[in-house]
C-alpha positions in Angstrom: 203.5 251.3 164.6 206.0 253.9 165.5 206.0 255.9 168.7 206.8 259.6 168.7 207.5 262.1 171.5 207.4 265.8 170.9 208.4 268.5 173.3 206.0 271.4 173.0 206.7 275.1 173.3 204.5 278.1 174.0 201.7 276.1 175.6 200.7 274.7 179.0 201.3 271.2 177.8 205.0 270.2 178.0 205.0 267.1 175.8 202.9 265.1 173.4 203.3 261.3 172.7 201.5 259.5 169.9 201.8 256.5 167.6 201.6 256.5 163.8 200.7 253.2 162.1 201.9 252.2 158.6 198.9 254.0 157.0 199.9 257.2 158.8 196.9 257.1 161.2 197.2 258.5 164.7 196.8 256.4 167.8 197.3 256.7 171.6 197.7 260.5 171.6 198.7 261.7 175.1 199.4 265.3 176.2 201.5 265.8 179.3 200.2 269.0 181.0 197.8 271.4 179.6 194.0 271.7 180.1 193.2 268.0 180.8 189.6 268.1 179.5 190.6 269.8 176.3 193.7 267.8 175.6 191.7 264.6 176.3 189.1 265.7 173.9 191.6 266.4 171.1 193.2 263.1 171.7 189.9 261.2 171.4 188.9 263.1 168.3 192.0 262.4 166.4 192.2 258.7 167.3 192.5 256.7 164.0 192.6 259.9 161.9 194.9 260.1 159.0 197.9 262.3 159.8 197.4 264.9 157.0 193.7 265.3 157.9 194.6 265.9 161.5 197.2 268.5 160.5 194.7 270.3 158.2 192.2 270.5 161.0 194.5 271.5 163.9 197.2 273.6 162.4 197.0 277.3 163.1 194.6 277.1 166.1 195.6 279.7 168.7 195.2 279.8 172.5 194.2 283.3 173.8 197.1 285.7 172.9 199.6 282.9 172.4 201.0 282.2 168.9 200.2 278.5 169.2 198.0 276.1 171.1 198.0 272.4 172.2 196.1 271.4 169.0 198.6 273.4 166.9 201.5 271.8 168.7 200.0 268.4 167.9 199.8 269.4 164.2 203.5 270.5 164.3 204.4 267.2 166.0 202.6 265.2 163.4 204.3 267.1 160.5 207.7 266.5 162.1 207.0 262.8 162.6 205.7 262.3 159.0 208.8 264.2 157.6 211.0 261.7 159.5 
């Protein structure tokens, strides 16, 4: 299992940490900052989910008038981690 840390931009959360196992499944997703209830919910929903599935579900979600969101930032973080 490999641990990843992603510094977010354009959101209330400042950083996302997560693990990817050998089958590219997500584990232990933690948002630092942001709306605690929402980020906790996203973290629990993606637990054990395959990386590409999580990206397809989360990518492009916007927060109010911002060009991104915490879920979108997680999708970007996962894409970056998978790309190496």
